[in-house]
PQR file with spaces between the fields and no chain letter, atoms N, CA, C, O and H, PARSE charges and radii, in Angstrom:
ATOM       1  N    MET     1     -36.177  -49.205  -31.755 -0.4000 1.5000
ATOM       2  CA   MET     1     -37.390  -49.894  -32.188 -0.0000 2.0000
ATOM       3  C    MET     1     -38.095  -49.108  -33.283  0.5500 1.7000
ATOM       4  O    MET     1     -38.659  -49.687  -34.211 -0.5500 1.4000
ATOM       5  N    LYS     2     -38.059  -47.787  -33.170 -0.4000 1.5000
ATOM       6  CA   LYS     2     -38.713  -46.967  -34.186 -0.0000 2.0000
ATOM       7  C    LYS     2     -38.111  -47.227  -35.564  0.5500 1.7000
ATOM       8  O    LYS     2     -38.831  -47.351  -36.555 -0.5500 1.4000
ATOM       9  H    LYS     2     -37.600  -47.316  -32.416  0.4000 1.0000
ATOM      10  N    ALA     3     -36.781  -47.307  -35.613 -0.4000 1.5000
ATOM      11  CA   ALA     3     -36.088  -47.560  -36.881 -0.0000 2.0000
ATOM      12  C    ALA     3     -36.417  -48.953  -37.411  0.5500 1.7000
ATOM      13  O    ALA     3     -36.591  -49.136  -38.616 -0.5500 1.4000
ATOM      14  H    ALA     3     -36.196  -47.206  -34.808  0.4000 1.0000
ATOM      15  N    MET     4     -36.501  -49.931  -36.516 -0.4000 1.5000
ATOM      16  CA   MET     4     -36.835  -51.293  -36.956 -0.0000 2.0000
ATOM      17  C    MET     4     -38.244  -51.356  -37.535  0.5500 1.7000
ATOM      18  O    MET     4     -38.468  -52.026  -38.543 -0.5500 1.4000
ATOM      19  H    MET     4     -36.359  -49.783  -35.537  0.4000 1.0000
ATOM      20  N    HIS     5     -39.182  -50.673  -36.917 -0.4000 1.5000
ATOM      21  CA   HIS     5     -40.560  -50.673  -37.413 -0.0000 2.0000
ATOM      22  C    HIS     5     -40.673  -49.945  -38.753  0.5500 1.7000
ATOM      23  O    HIS     5     -41.545  -50.262  -39.563 -0.5500 1.4000
ATOM      24  H    HIS     5     -39.000  -50.128  -36.099  0.4000 1.0000
ATOM      25  N    ALA     6     -39.804  -48.983  -38.981 -0.4000 1.5000
ATOM      26  CA   ALA     6     -39.858  -48.195  -40.217 -0.0000 2.0000
ATOM      27  C    ALA     6     -39.110  -48.858  -41.374  0.5500 1.7000
ATOM      28  O    ALA     6     -39.300  -48.473  -42.527 -0.5500 1.4000
ATOM      29  H    ALA     6     -39.096  -48.726  -38.323  0.4000 1.0000
ATOM      30  N    THR     7     -38.267  -49.845  -41.083 -0.4000 1.5000
ATOM      31  CA   THR     7     -37.433  -50.472  -42.103 -0.0000 2.0000
ATOM      32  C    THR     7     -38.128  -51.663  -42.745  0.5500 1.7000
ATOM      33  O    THR     7     -38.644  -52.541  -42.054 -0.5500 1.4000
ATOM      34  H    THR     7     -38.113  -50.158  -40.146  0.4000 1.0000
ATOM      35  N    GLU     8     -38.136  -51.684  -44.081 -0.4000 1.5000
ATOM      36  CA   GLU     8     -38.692  -52.820  -44.806 -0.0000 2.0000
ATOM      37  C    GLU     8     -37.611  -53.886  -44.955  0.5500 1.7000
ATOM      38  O    GLU     8     -36.464  -53.568  -45.269 -0.5500 1.4000
ATOM      39  H    GLU     8     -37.717  -50.971  -44.643  0.4000 1.0000
ATOM      40  N    VAL     9     -37.969  -55.143  -44.732 -0.4000 1.5000
ATOM      41  CA   VAL     9     -37.033  -56.256  -44.842 -0.0000 2.0000
ATOM      42  C    VAL     9     -37.213  -56.908  -46.202  0.5500 1.7000
ATOM      43  O    VAL     9     -38.316  -57.315  -46.564 -0.5500 1.4000
ATOM      44  H    VAL     9     -38.901  -55.401  -44.477  0.4000 1.0000
ATOM      45  N    ASN    10     -36.125  -57.006  -46.949 -0.4000 1.5000
ATOM      46  CA   ASN    10     -36.130  -57.700  -48.231 -0.0000 2.0000
ATOM      47  C    ASN    10     -34.931  -58.629  -48.266  0.5500 1.7000
ATOM      48  O    ASN    10     -33.806  -58.200  -48.521 -0.5500 1.4000
ATOM      49  H    ASN    10     -35.229  -56.675  -46.654  0.4000 1.0000
ATOM      50  N    ASP    11     -35.182  -59.907  -48.007 -0.4000 1.5000
ATOM      51  CA   ASP    11     -34.118  -60.895  -48.099 -0.0000 2.0000
ATOM      52  C    ASP    11     -34.671  -62.155  -48.749  0.5500 1.7000
ATOM      53  O    ASP    11     -35.787  -62.149  -49.269 -0.5500 1.4000
ATOM      54  H    ASP    11     -36.097  -60.255  -47.799  0.4000 1.0000
ATOM      55  N    VAL    12     -33.910  -63.216  -48.724 -0.4000 1.5000
ATOM      56  CA   VAL    12     -34.315  -64.443  -49.406 -0.0000 2.0000
ATOM      57  C    VAL    12     -35.564  -65.071  -48.777  0.5500 1.7000
ATOM      58  O    VAL    12     -36.296  -65.789  -49.459 -0.5500 1.4000
ATOM      59  H    VAL    12     -33.003  -63.220  -48.302  0.4000 1.0000
ATOM      60  N    PHE    13     -35.815  -64.818  -47.513 -0.4000 1.5000
ATOM      61  CA   PHE    13     -36.956  -65.415  -46.827 -0.0000 2.0000
ATOM      62  C    PHE    13     -38.177  -64.508  -46.753  0.5500 1.7000
ATOM      63  O    PHE    13     -39.302  -64.997  -46.652 -0.5500 1.4000
ATOM      64  H    PHE    13     -35.221  -64.234  -46.959  0.4000 1.0000
ATOM      65  N    ALA    14     -37.976  -63.223  -46.801 -0.4000 1.5000
ATOM      66  CA   ALA    14     -39.089  -62.289  -46.615 -0.0000 2.0000
ATOM      67  C    ALA    14     -38.987  -61.131  -47.600  0.5500 1.7000
ATOM      68  O    ALA    14     -38.036  -60.350  -47.564 -0.5500 1.4000
ATOM      69  H    ALA    14     -37.061  -62.826  -46.883  0.4000 1.0000
ATOM      70  N    LYS    15     -39.959  -61.035  -48.460 -0.4000 1.5000
ATOM      71  CA   LYS    15     -40.048  -59.908  -49.382 -0.0000 2.0000
ATOM      72  C    LYS    15     -41.059  -58.915  -48.822  0.5500 1.7000
ATOM      73  O    LYS    15     -42.150  -59.299  -48.399 -0.5500 1.4000
ATOM      74  H    LYS    15     -40.731  -61.670  -48.489  0.4000 1.0000
ATOM      75  N    LYS    16     -40.697  -57.657  -48.822 -0.4000 1.5000
ATOM      76  CA   LYS    16     -41.565  -56.592  -48.313 -0.0000 2.0000
ATOM      77  C    LYS    16     -42.000  -56.859  -46.864  0.5500 1.7000
ATOM      78  O    LYS    16     -43.148  -56.603  -46.501 -0.5500 1.4000
ATOM      79  H    LYS    16     -39.811  -57.345  -49.165  0.4000 1.0000
ATOM      80  N    GLY    17     -41.086  -57.370  -46.048 -0.4000 1.5000
ATOM      81  CA   GLY    17     -41.387  -57.664  -44.651 -0.0000 2.0000
ATOM      82  C    GLY    17     -41.414  -56.402  -43.802  0.5500 1.7000
ATOM      83  O    GLY    17     -40.660  -55.459  -44.043 -0.5500 1.4000
ATOM      84  H    GLY    17     -40.153  -57.578  -46.343  0.4000 1.0000
ATOM      85  N    LYS    18     -42.283  -56.397  -42.815 -0.4000 1.5000
ATOM      86  CA   LYS    18     -42.404  -55.283  -41.864 -0.0000 2.0000
ATOM      87  C    LYS    18     -42.527  -55.851  -40.459  0.5500 1.7000
ATOM      88  O    LYS    18     -43.100  -56.922  -40.257 -0.5500 1.4000
ATOM      89  H    LYS    18     -42.896  -57.162  -42.619  0.4000 1.0000
ATOM      90  N    ILE    19     -41.987  -55.126  -39.496 -0.4000 1.5000
ATOM      91  CA   ILE    19     -42.165  -55.502  -38.094 -0.0000 2.0000
ATOM      92  C    ILE    19     -43.279  -54.631  -37.533  0.5500 1.7000
ATOM      93  O    ILE    19     -43.174  -53.405  -37.495 -0.5500 1.4000
ATOM      94  H    ILE    19     -41.522  -54.256  -39.660  0.4000 1.0000
ATOM      95  N    ARG    20     -44.353  -55.292  -37.097 -0.4000 1.5000
ATOM      96  CA   ARG    20     -45.495  -54.555  -36.568 -0.0000 2.0000
ATOM      97  C    ARG    20     -45.216  -54.073  -35.156  0.5500 1.7000
ATOM      98  O    ARG    20     -44.206  -54.437  -34.552 -0.5500 1.4000
ATOM      99  H    ARG    20     -44.439  -56.288  -37.129  0.4000 1.0000
ATOM     100  N    VAL    21     -46.116  -53.254  -34.637 -0.4000 1.5000
ATOM     101  CA   VAL    21     -45.945  -52.720  -33.279 -0.0000 2.0000
ATOM     102  C    VAL    21     -46.001  -53.810  -32.209  0.5500 1.7000
ATOM     103  O    VAL    21     -45.497  -53.611  -31.104 -0.5500 1.4000
ATOM     104  H    VAL    21     -46.935  -52.959  -35.127  0.4000 1.0000
ATOM     105  N    ASP    22     -46.607  -54.960  -32.521 -0.4000 1.5000
ATOM     106  CA   ASP    22     -46.637  -56.057  -31.560 -0.0000 2.0000
ATOM     107  C    ASP    22     -45.385  -56.934  -31.646  0.5500 1.7000
ATOM     108  O    ASP    22     -45.278  -57.936  -30.940 -0.5500 1.4000
ATOM     109  H    ASP    22     -47.017  -55.122  -33.419  0.4000 1.0000
ATOM     110  N    GLY    23     -44.436  -56.552  -32.516 -0.4000 1.5000
ATOM     111  CA   GLY    23     -43.178  -57.270  -32.638 -0.0000 2.0000
ATOM     112  C    GLY    23     -43.169  -58.391  -33.649  0.5500 1.7000
ATOM     113  O    GLY    23     -42.112  -58.966  -33.908 -0.5500 1.4000
ATOM     114  H    GLY    23     -44.523  -55.737  -33.089  0.4000 1.0000
ATOM     115  N    LYS    24     -44.308  -58.726  -34.233 -0.4000 1.5000
ATOM     116  CA   LYS    24     -44.371  -59.803  -35.223 -0.0000 2.0000
ATOM     117  C    LYS    24     -43.915  -59.281  -36.581  0.5500 1.7000
ATOM     118  O    LYS    24     -44.338  -58.212  -37.021 -0.5500 1.4000
ATOM     119  H    LYS    24     -45.167  -58.260  -34.024  0.4000 1.0000
ATOM     120  N    MET    25     -43.042  -60.053  -37.244 -0.4000 1.5000
ATOM     121  CA   MET    25     -42.643  -59.687  -38.593 -0.0000 2.0000
ATOM     122  C    MET    25     -43.618  -60.330  -39.565  0.5500 1.7000
ATOM     123  O    MET    25     -43.824  -61.543  -39.537 -0.5500 1.4000
ATOM     124  H    MET    25     -42.698  -60.921  -36.886  0.4000 1.0000
ATOM     125  N    VAL    26     -44.211  -59.523  -40.417 -0.4000 1.5000
ATOM     126  CA   VAL    26     -45.166  -60.019  -41.401 -0.0000 2.0000
ATOM     127  C    VAL    26     -44.596  -59.793  -42.798  0.5500 1.7000
ATOM     128  O    VAL    26     -43.926  -58.791  -43.050 -0.5500 1.4000
ATOM     129  H    VAL    26     -44.044  -58.538  -40.440  0.4000 1.0000
ATOM     130  N    PHE    27     -44.864  -60.722  -43.695 -0.4000 1.5000
ATOM     131  CA   PHE    27     -44.326  -60.657  -45.046 -0.0000 2.0000
ATOM     132  C    PHE    27     -45.202  -61.485  -45.970  0.5500 1.7000
ATOM     133  O    PHE    27     -45.988  -62.319  -45.520 -0.5500 1.4000
ATOM     134  H    PHE    27     -45.409  -61.536  -43.491  0.4000 1.0000
ATOM     135  N    ASP    28     -45.060  -61.245  -47.265 -0.4000 1.5000
ATOM     136  CA   ASP    28     -45.829  -62.001  -48.237 -0.0000 2.0000
ATOM     137  C    ASP    28     -45.395  -63.466  -48.189  0.5500 1.7000
ATOM     138  O    ASP    28     -44.221  -63.776  -47.990 -0.5500 1.4000
ATOM     139  H    ASP    28     -44.422  -60.568  -47.630  0.4000 1.0000
ATOM     140  N    ARG    29     -46.357  -64.346  -48.373 -0.4000 1.5000
ATOM     141  CA   ARG    29     -46.094  -65.790  -48.406 -0.0000 2.0000
ATOM     142  C    ARG    29     -46.587  -66.337  -49.733  0.5500 1.7000
ATOM     143  O    ARG    29     -47.238  -65.639  -50.511 -0.5500 1.4000
ATOM     144  H    ARG    29     -47.311  -64.094  -48.535  0.4000 1.0000
ATOM     145  N    TYR    30     -46.265  -67.598  -49.974 -0.4000 1.5000
ATOM     146  CA   TYR    30     -46.629  -68.231  -51.234 -0.0000 2.0000
ATOM     147  C    TYR    30     -47.147  -69.632  -50.961  0.5500 1.7000
ATOM     148  O    TYR    30     -46.673  -70.319  -50.056 -0.5500 1.4000
ATOM     149  H    TYR    30     -45.736  -68.165  -49.342  0.4000 1.0000
ATOM     150  N    LEU    31     -48.129  -70.045  -51.757 -0.4000 1.5000
ATOM     151  CA   LEU    31     -48.678  -71.388  -51.647 -0.0000 2.0000
ATOM     152  C    LEU    31     -48.160  -72.203  -52.825  0.5500 1.7000
ATOM     153  O    LEU    31     -48.350  -71.824  -53.980 -0.5500 1.4000
ATOM     154  H    LEU    31     -48.514  -69.486  -52.492  0.4000 1.0000
ATOM     155  N    PHE    32     -47.499  -73.332  -52.527 -0.4000 1.5000
ATOM     156  CA   PHE    32     -46.942  -74.205  -53.552 -0.0000 2.0000
ATOM     157  C    PHE    32     -47.588  -75.580  -53.468  0.5500 1.7000
ATOM     158  O    PHE    32     -48.137  -75.972  -52.439 -0.5500 1.4000
ATOM     159  H    PHE    32     -47.345  -73.640  -51.588  0.4000 1.0000
ATOM     160  N    ARG    33     -47.504  -76.301  -54.588 -0.4000 1.5000
ATOM     161  CA   ARG    33     -47.944  -77.694  -54.659 -0.0000 2.0000
ATOM     162  C    ARG    33     -46.784  -78.501  -55.216  0.5500 1.7000
ATOM     163  O    ARG    33     -46.116  -78.065  -56.154 -0.5500 1.4000
ATOM     164  H    ARG    33     -47.058  -75.981  -55.424  0.4000 1.0000
ATOM     165  N    ALA    34     -46.541  -79.674  -54.645 -0.4000 1.5000
ATOM     166  CA   ALA    34     -45.489  -80.546  -55.154 -0.0000 2.0000
ATOM     167  C    ALA    34     -45.936  -81.147  -56.490  0.5500 1.7000
ATOM     168  O    ALA    34     -47.058  -81.636  -56.616 -0.5500 1.4000
ATOM     169  H    ALA    34     -47.084  -80.028  -53.883  0.4000 1.0000
ATOM     170  N    LYS    35     -45.055  -81.105  -57.469 -0.4000 1.5000
ATOM     171  CA   LYS    35     -45.356  -81.677  -58.781 -0.0000 2.0000
ATOM     172  C    LYS    35     -45.203  -83.195  -58.738  0.5500 1.7000
ATOM     173  O    LYS    35     -44.423  -83.733  -57.952 -0.5500 1.4000
ATOM     174  H    LYS    35     -44.143  -80.707  -57.366  0.4000 1.0000
ATOM     175  N    THR    36     -45.951  -83.863  -59.583 -0.4000 1.5000
ATOM     176  CA   THR    36     -45.782  -85.304  -59.745 -0.0000 2.0000
ATOM     177  C    THR    36     -44.530  -85.530  -60.584  0.5500 1.7000
ATOM     178  O    THR    36     -44.085  -84.608  -61.267 -0.5500 1.4000
ATOM     179  H    THR    36     -46.585  -83.426  -60.221  0.4000 1.0000
ATOM     180  N    PRO    37     -43.954  -86.719  -60.554 -0.5600 1.5000
ATOM     181  CA   PRO    37     -42.784  -86.988  -61.400  0.2800 2.0000
ATOM     182  C    PRO    37     -43.063  -86.726  -62.888  0.5500 1.7000
ATOM     183  O    PRO    37     -42.169  -86.293  -63.616 -0.5500 1.4000
ATOM     184  N    ALA    38     -44.286  -86.982  -63.337 -0.4000 1.5000
ATOM     185  CA   ALA    38     -44.633  -86.758  -64.748 -0.0000 2.0000
ATOM     186  C    ALA    38     -44.657  -85.266  -65.100  0.5500 1.7000
ATOM     187  O    ALA    38     -44.361  -84.895  -66.236 -0.5500 1.4000
ATOM     188  H    ALA    38     -45.012  -87.333  -62.746  0.4000 1.0000
ATOM     189  N    GLU    39     -45.006  -84.415  -64.136 -0.4000 1.5000
ATOM     190  CA   GLU    39     -45.069  -82.962  -64.377 -0.0000 2.0000
ATOM     191  C    GLU    39     -43.696  -82.309  -64.333  0.5500 1.7000
ATOM     192  O    GLU    39     -43.486  -81.263  -64.947 -0.5500 1.4000
ATOM     193  H    GLU    39     -45.246  -84.717  -63.214  0.4000 1.0000
ATOM     194  N    SER    40     -42.775  -82.907  -63.622 -0.4000 1.5000
ATOM     195  CA   SER    40     -41.445  -82.335  -63.438 -0.0000 2.0000
ATOM     196  C    SER    40     -40.638  -82.432  -64.719  0.5500 1.7000
ATOM     197  O    SER    40     -40.624  -83.469  -65.382 -0.5500 1.4000
ATOM     198  H    SER    40     -42.945  -83.756  -63.123  0.4000 1.0000
ATOM     199  N    LYS    41     -39.958  -81.329  -65.064 -0.4000 1.5000
ATOM     200  CA   LYS    41     -39.177  -81.294  -66.291 -0.0000 2.0000
ATOM     201  C    LYS    41     -37.673  -81.338  -66.026  0.5500 1.7000
ATOM     202  O    LYS    41     -36.871  -81.214  -66.952 -0.5500 1.4000
ATOM     203  H    LYS    41     -39.970  -80.486  -64.526  0.4000 1.0000
ATOM     204  N    GLY    42     -37.297  -81.515  -64.766 -0.4000 1.5000
ATOM     205  CA   GLY    42     -35.882  -81.571  -64.426 -0.0000 2.0000
ATOM     206  C    GLY    42     -35.692  -81.879  -62.956  0.5500 1.7000
ATOM     207  O    GLY    42     -36.655  -81.977  -62.195 -0.5500 1.4000
ATOM     208  H    GLY    42     -37.948  -81.617  -64.014  0.4000 1.0000
ATOM     209  N    GLU    43     -34.427  -82.032  -62.565 -0.4000 1.5000
ATOM     210  CA   GLU    43     -34.092  -82.431  -61.201 -0.0000 2.0000
ATOM     211  C    GLU    43     -34.599  -81.453  -60.145  0.5500 1.7000
ATOM     212  O    GLU    43     -35.000  -81.874  -59.060 -0.5500 1.4000
ATOM     213  H    GLU    43     -33.645  -81.953  -63.183  0.4000 1.0000
ATOM     214  N    TRP    44     -34.588  -80.159  -60.445 -0.4000 1.5000
ATOM     215  CA   TRP    44     -34.992  -79.139  -59.479 -0.0000 2.0000
ATOM     216  C    TRP    44     -36.383  -78.576  -59.757  0.5500 1.7000
ATOM     217  O    TRP    44     -36.794  -77.613  -59.109 -0.5500 1.4000
ATOM     218  H    TRP    44     -34.262  -79.817  -61.326  0.4000 1.0000
ATOM     219  N    ASP    45     -37.102  -79.145  -60.690 -0.4000 1.5000
ATOM     220  CA   ASP    45     -38.454  -78.693  -61.033 -0.0000 2.0000
ATOM     221  C    ASP    45     -39.454  -79.478  -60.178  0.5500 1.7000
ATOM     222  O    ASP    45     -40.082  -80.427  -60.650 -0.5500 1.4000
ATOM     223  H    ASP    45     -36.768  -79.927  -61.217  0.4000 1.0000
ATOM     224  N    LEU    46     -39.590  -79.066  -58.919 -0.4000 1.5000
ATOM     225  CA   LEU    46     -40.352  -79.851  -57.953 -0.0000 2.0000
ATOM     226  C    LEU    46     -41.673  -79.226  -57.516  0.5500 1.7000
ATOM     227  O    LEU    46     -42.582  -79.941  -57.095 -0.5500 1.4000
ATOM     228  H    LEU    46     -39.081  -78.295  -58.536  0.4000 1.0000
ATOM     229  N    LEU    47     -41.792  -77.897  -57.611 -0.4000 1.5000
ATOM     230  CA   LEU    47     -42.955  -77.208  -57.063 -0.0000 2.0000
ATOM     231  C    LEU    47     -43.656  -76.354  -58.105  0.5500 1.7000
ATOM     232  O    LEU    47     -43.032  -75.833  -59.030 -0.5500 1.4000
ATOM     233  H    LEU    47     -41.053  -77.317  -57.953  0.4000 1.0000
ATOM     234  N    GLU    48     -44.963  -76.221  -57.935 -0.4000 1.5000
ATOM     235  CA   GLU    48     -45.765  -75.315  -58.747 -0.0000 2.0000
ATOM     236  C    GLU    48     -46.341  -74.246  -57.820  0.5500 1.7000
ATOM     237  O    GLU    48     -47.015  -74.562  -56.840 -0.5500 1.4000
ATOM     238  H    GLU    48     -45.469  -76.644  -57.184  0.4000 1.0000
ATOM     239  N    LYS    49     -46.073  -72.994  -58.132 -0.4000 1.5000
ATOM     240  CA   LYS    49     -46.599  -71.901  -57.320 -0.0000 2.0000
ATOM     241  C    LYS    49     -48.069  -71.705  -57.668  0.5500 1.7000
ATOM     242  O    LYS    49     -48.417  -71.472  -58.825 -0.5500 1.4000
ATOM     243  H    LYS    49     -45.525  -72.737  -58.928  0.4000 1.0000
ATOM     244  N    LEU    50     -48.924  -71.802  -56.659 -0.4000 1.5000
ATOM     245  CA   LEU    50     -50.357  -71.670  -56.885 -0.0000 2.0000
ATOM     246  C    LEU    50     -50.838  -70.231  -56.710  0.5500 1.7000
ATOM     247  O    LEU    50     -51.648  -69.739  -57.496 -0.5500 1.4000
ATOM     248  H    LEU    50     -48.641  -71.991  -55.719  0.4000 1.0000
ATOM     249  N    ARG    51     -50.332  -69.560  -55.669 -0.4000 1.5000
ATOM     250  CA   ARG    51     -50.748  -68.170  -55.474 -0.0000 2.0000
ATOM     251  C    ARG    51     -49.876  -67.464  -54.449  0.5500 1.7000
ATOM     252  O    ARG    51     -49.186  -68.091  -53.646 -0.5500 1.4000
ATOM     253  H    ARG    51     -49.674  -69.960  -55.030  0.4000 1.0000
ATOM     254  N    ASP    52     -49.930  -66.139  -54.504 -0.4000 1.5000
ATOM     255  CA   ASP    52     -49.279  -65.292  -53.511 -0.0000 2.0000
ATOM     256  C    ASP    52     -50.271  -65.025  -52.387  0.5500 1.7000
ATOM     257  O    ASP    52     -51.470  -64.880  -52.628 -0.5500 1.4000
ATOM     258  H    ASP    52     -50.491  -65.630  -55.157  0.4000 1.0000
ATOM     259  N    ILE    53     -49.771  -64.962  -51.176 -0.4000 1.5000
ATOM     260  CA   ILE    53     -50.600  -64.624  -50.018 -0.0000 2.0000
ATOM     261  C    ILE    53     -50.014  -63.340  -49.424  0.5500 1.7000
ATOM     262  O    ILE    53     -48.944  -63.377  -48.815 -0.5500 1.4000
ATOM     263  H    ILE    53     -48.798  -65.080  -50.980  0.4000 1.0000
ATOM     264  N    PRO    54     -50.703  -62.204  -49.594 -0.5600 1.5000
ATOM     265  CA   PRO    54     -50.184  -60.952  -49.046  0.2800 2.0000
ATOM     266  C    PRO    54     -50.039  -61.021  -47.527  0.5500 1.7000
ATOM     267  O    PRO    54     -50.753  -61.770  -46.860 -0.5500 1.4000
ATOM     268  N    ALA    55     -49.116  -60.240  -46.990 -0.4000 1.5000
ATOM     269  CA   ALA    55     -48.848  -60.236  -45.549 -0.0000 2.0000
ATOM     270  C    ALA    55     -50.119  -60.029  -44.735  0.5500 1.7000
ATOM     271  O    ALA    55     -50.289  -60.640  -43.680 -0.5500 1.4000
ATOM     272  H    ALA    55     -48.535  -59.631  -47.532  0.4000 1.0000
ATOM     273  N    GLU    56     -51.003  -59.175  -45.217 -0.4000 1.5000
ATOM     274  CA   GLU    56     -52.236  -58.878  -44.478 -0.0000 2.0000
ATOM     275  C    GLU    56     -53.117  -60.117  -44.329  0.5500 1.7000
ATOM     276  O    GLU    56     -53.874  -60.218  -43.363 -0.5500 1.4000
ATOM     277  H    GLU    56     -50.864  -58.679  -46.074  0.4000 1.0000
ATOM     278  N    GLY    57     -53.032  -61.059  -45.265 -0.4000 1.5000
ATOM     279  CA   GLY    57     -53.871  -62.246  -45.216 -0.0000 2.0000
ATOM     280  C    GLY    57     -53.171  -63.476  -44.683  0.5500 1.7000
ATOM     281  O    GLY    57     -53.806  -64.511  -44.484 -0.5500 1.4000
ATOM     282  H    GLY    57     -52.417  -60.978  -46.049  0.4000 1.0000
ATOM     283  N    GLY    58     -51.869  -63.382  -44.447 -0.4000 1.5000
ATOM     284  CA   GLY    58     -51.109  -64.550  -44.039 -0.0000 2.0000
ATOM     285  C    GLY    58     -50.784  -64.620  -42.557  0.5500 1.7000
ATOM     286  O    GLY    58     -50.186  -65.593  -42.097 -0.5500 1.4000
ATOM     287  H    GLY    58     -51.353  -62.541  -44.609  0.4000 1.0000
ATOM     288  N    PHE    59     -51.167  -63.609  -41.814 -0.4000 1.5000
ATOM     289  CA   PHE    59     -50.872  -63.564  -40.382 -0.0000 2.0000
ATOM     290  C    PHE    59     -52.112  -63.102  -39.621  0.5500 1.7000
ATOM     291  O    PHE    59     -53.017  -62.502  -40.200 -0.5500 1.4000
ATOM     292  H    PHE    59     -51.653  -62.819  -42.187  0.4000 1.0000
ATOM     293  N    ARG    60     -52.144  -63.383  -38.334 -0.4000 1.5000
ATOM     294  CA   ARG    60     -53.246  -62.920  -37.485 -0.0000 2.0000
ATOM     295  C    ARG    60     -53.286  -61.404  -37.528  0.5500 1.7000
ATOM     296  O    ARG    60     -52.245  -60.760  -37.399 -0.5500 1.4000
ATOM     297  H    ARG    60     -51.408  -63.871  -37.864  0.4000 1.0000
ATOM     298  N    PRO    61     -54.461  -60.821  -37.708 -0.5600 1.5000
ATOM     299  CA   PRO    61     -54.566  -59.347  -37.750  0.2800 2.0000
ATOM     300  C    PRO    61     -54.067  -58.706  -36.463  0.5500 1.7000
ATOM     301  O    PRO    61     -54.181  -59.282  -35.381 -0.5500 1.4000
ATOM     302  N    LEU    62     -53.521  -57.518  -36.596 -0.4000 1.5000
ATOM     303  CA   LEU    62     -53.009  -56.783  -35.443 -0.0000 2.0000
ATOM     304  C    LEU    62     -54.099  -56.586  -34.393  0.5500 1.7000
ATOM     305  O    LEU    62     -53.815  -56.613  -33.196 -0.5500 1.4000
ATOM     306  H    LEU    62     -53.429  -57.050  -37.475  0.4000 1.0000
ATOM     307  N    ALA    63     -55.331  -56.392  -34.825 -0.4000 1.5000
ATOM     308  CA   ALA    63     -56.447  -56.192  -33.894 -0.0000 2.0000
ATOM     309  C    ALA    63     -56.680  -57.421  -33.007  0.5500 1.7000
ATOM     310  O    ALA    63     -57.256  -57.299  -31.926 -0.5500 1.4000
ATOM     311  H    ALA    63     -55.562  -56.370  -35.798  0.4000 1.0000
ATOM     312  N    GLU    64     -56.240  -58.598  -33.453 -0.4000 1.5000
ATOM     313  CA   GLU    64     -56.418  -59.835  -32.685 -0.0000 2.0000
ATOM     314  C    GLU    64     -55.155  -60.234  -31.926  0.5500 1.7000
ATOM     315  O    GLU    64     -55.114  -61.302  -31.316 -0.5500 1.4000
ATOM     316  H    GLU    64     -55.772  -58.697  -34.331  0.4000 1.0000
ATOM     317  N    SER    65     -54.138  -59.399  -31.958 -0.4000 1.5000
ATOM     318  CA   SER    65     -52.875  -59.712  -31.278 -0.0000 2.0000
ATOM     319  C    SER    65     -53.091  -59.791  -29.774  0.5500 1.7000
ATOM     320  O    SER    65     -53.902  -59.055  -29.212 -0.5500 1.4000
ATOM     321  H    SER    65     -54.171  -58.531  -32.454  0.4000 1.0000
ATOM     322  N    GLU    66     -52.364  -60.684  -29.133 -0.4000 1.5000
ATOM     323  CA   GLU    66     -52.431  -60.840  -27.685 -0.0000 2.0000
ATOM     324  C    GLU    66     -51.292  -60.117  -26.983  0.5500 1.7000
ATOM     325  O    GLU    66     -51.083  -60.305  -25.785 -0.5500 1.4000
ATOM     326  H    GLU    66     -51.705  -61.283  -29.588  0.4000 1.0000
ATOM     327  N    CYS    67     -50.555  -59.296  -27.718 -0.4000 1.5000
ATOM     328  CA   CYS    67     -49.427  -58.562  -27.159 -0.0000 2.0000
ATOM     329  C    CYS    67     -49.932  -57.505  -26.176  0.5500 1.7000
ATOM     330  O    CYS    67     -50.791  -56.688  -26.507 -0.5500 1.4000
ATOM     331  H    CYS    67     -50.725  -59.144  -28.691  0.4000 1.0000
ATOM     332  N    ALA    68     -49.384  -57.538  -24.969 -0.4000 1.5000
ATOM     333  CA   ALA    68     -49.810  -56.604  -23.921 -0.0000 2.0000
ATOM     334  C    ALA    68     -49.402  -55.163  -24.220  0.5500 1.7000
ATOM     335  O    ALA    68     -50.037  -54.226  -23.736 -0.5500 1.4000
ATOM     336  H    ALA    68     -48.686  -58.202  -24.700  0.4000 1.0000
ATOM     337  N    PHE    69     -48.358  -54.982  -25.006 -0.4000 1.5000
ATOM     338  CA   PHE    69     -47.868  -53.623  -25.279 -0.0000 2.0000
ATOM     339  C    PHE    69     -48.821  -52.811  -26.163  0.5500 1.7000
ATOM     340  O    PHE    69     -48.822  -51.582  -26.088 -0.5500 1.4000
ATOM     341  H    PHE    69     -47.842  -55.743  -25.400  0.4000 1.0000
ATOM     342  N    ILE    70     -49.622  -53.464  -26.990 -0.4000 1.5000
ATOM     343  CA   ILE    70     -50.517  -52.692  -27.860 -0.0000 2.0000
ATOM     344  C    ILE    70     -51.919  -52.573  -27.305  0.5500 1.7000
ATOM     345  O    ILE    70     -52.758  -51.894  -27.897 -0.5500 1.4000
ATOM     346  H    ILE    70     -49.621  -54.462  -27.051  0.4000 1.0000
ATOM     347  N    LYS    71     -52.192  -53.212  -26.187 -0.4000 1.5000
ATOM     348  CA   LYS    71     -53.528  -53.156  -25.579 -0.0000 2.0000
ATOM     349  C    LYS    71     -53.727  -51.920  -24.737  0.5500 1.7000
ATOM     350  O    LYS    71     -54.852  -51.606  -24.346 -0.5500 1.4000
ATOM     351  H    LYS    71     -51.511  -53.763  -25.706  0.4000 1.0000
ATOM     352  N    THR    72     -52.644  -51.210  -24.450 -0.4000 1.5000
ATOM     353  CA   THR    72     -52.756  -50.041  -23.567 -0.0000 2.0000
ATOM     354  C    THR    72     -53.088  -48.795  -24.350  0.5500 1.7000
ATOM     355  O    THR    72     -53.220  -47.717  -23.769 -0.5500 1.4000
ATOM     356  H    THR    72     -51.730  -51.465  -24.767  0.4000 1.0000
């Protein structure tokens, strides 16, 4: 578990992911908006990225975790 908590996860789904002491994996997220057909410039041009959501702001804070292992 120590090694898992110390290892950063970087894959197609999670950039800069970390496993917290409560076992939850937190990672940066992104907010997208679907483009209208008029805005789209091609078959795969479907989304507009509006903003990045850092891991700290995209998940319940560790202080609010209900995990029994970190309450002791």
